[in-house]
C-alpha angles and dihedrals in degrees: 000000000000113000109263113244124214117252115239094258091054091059091071099046125090111252138183109246121234113245118252091254094048089049090054091058091046091052094043096076115125129178088243096045119031114197096235129133108219126196134179126202121193123203136192092215137051123273125219113223093214090050092049091050091049090051095047091048093049103040107019099038091046080089101079090210091073091061090056135077129212112247132183123227130173088265096051142278122321141177112250128189113244106237090196098046111158121177088209089064092056103039108053139161124249126182125202126214120266135305083031100211135144096288093055092047092048088052091055094046089049090056095045095046090060094044119098121237117236109267091203088073139031110306102242139082140181118214115199113206107195096181106055116137096316092315136049142270138203124211115200123195123187130167114244093234089074096058147325125264095264093054094045093050089052091048088050092051088053089062092056132094133217089229140013091273099032159223104197107262100208111008119177117245111244112264132186107233111241121240088255103047107199145324137061093342096062127080121235141179116248138212114288094252089053096049095098089066092067118203103022095191094050088052090047090055090051092049093049091049090053091047093051092046095051091045130203092309091085091064095049100036114064092196090064092052091048089050090055093048091054089063085084104223123123090239094053092046091051093050091048092046092056091046091051097041114128124226119265122245118306112248136155087268090070123075142085109312124223132211098271119086136187126206131192137169135201134225112273122265119219107259093212090061089052091051094048093049093049090050093050089051095040089241132125126250087252091054093052094045095048091047088056090050090052090049091051094049089048092051092049095051093045090051088058090052094252121147112256102172110113092001120147123189115198120212130196107228121192116228119206113234101187139052120261092244090067095051089103087076088070117197125107116294107165141101131211136236130195110234120192112217111204098225089164094066112092102184105088093212093047089048091052092055092047089054090047092051091051092050092048091053091054093053092075093041128108091214095114091053093045092046090052088052090052091053091048089050091050090056096051104027128087117274093258092059092042091057090046093052092043088054090053090053095045109032095066098051138063101199146014114232125189132183117194123183111227132189118291095220138072114273137191132211125194089348096308128107116245112230102177141004124204129171139178128204121210123263116232128222113346097337109130107184131068126183120193128191121187130172118216136162092355094309137099121229126198123204132180137194124189142171109257093225093054100035112007095178110043088165086073089062095039095052089060095061095079091044090051092053092049091050091052091048093049093047089052095049093047094051123098113261109200088156143347114297096013092139092064103098092210092053091042089055091052090050093052092052095048 
């Protein structure tokens, strides 16, 4: 999508400037990877287009940001009120071909996820599908420069009701917007394991300043990165580690993406079963789910005759850097970590513990802070540096993988009960695979988006997720249990030595 340019009259008005990180997402659009967050809601009942429009106008557009469009001027990117804002332009009806099942809806989502939003107006749209599988569906597309996935999920939840006729299930408390609305100039709490780093936004500014000063040469000249590492600080070492990181294993998932995408989603898995299995194996819910993802990717590659022994696929995983109660501020407040998925491990239990070990190592890493600094640098640096930094983030990974916690209860939107929620985040650079995990109504939902040229049938990967979970569960149940935690190799080794 070309960068929107401010009209002449907008040049003279007072605007709120986009934060450096939000500007980075605005500038990151490529024809092969549009920076849109896409979500799909499935309903048992039928939705009324006028009622959905009224709901969006009253609860979504209560955030002034969604009545604005980002524009580019010689002095930077700004938010500009759309003088021709029309809710009917942003909430539209789409029909799918008969019989109107999952395949037809996936085809529609695949087309929309690769279609640019109109830069002349706010960059979001709701598509109401009234004829999906005996019920309805809503497809939501929002440009990433408005907010990250955590904030947008919270905004979506503020639009839902506890019953068909209310009351609101999760309304936002009314807040006065601060003078500085959001972005790198605001202070925010961080996740507990990031707390020792203090003010994450202040550190991100320092990192971005270093990156801009050093220039793109650090990412193409190993000697520069080694010199930085020798400075001895944890920050310098982490920046150098990213600059020197080698690419993950070559597979058919890697390559240069085109403009056509494919999406798919799987049947939900009961969340209670995932929690019980994780507790039995002394692993987190995330460990269990990511292990299943690794197993599904392994199975798909093996079915194509590709070598999987010793293969590692690296995923970019967003890390939330603010509490949910501040999601009303919108904007992008997250870092990224590089997670290695051990595709080469066949044993599902062994694979789970390898994933757990990799996740544990990242918990003491400064990668999220450094990645946030990279994003800030992209938004303020010249284009040549932006491309170099984007290459750093994208060249060493095969996929983007996100995990968003949703509400555990049944919700309604515009009078209809929500059955399932899926979402997909965009892939940056030349990354062609995205995997999304969301929990909702005591179930876990997997979604996948791929480049058609790299993986034309993501449903063949998605359908393996449930089977991988069942395999892990069966392997756990069939294993000997002399005492709690015996399946953990580390604990087993201690027991043997005792």
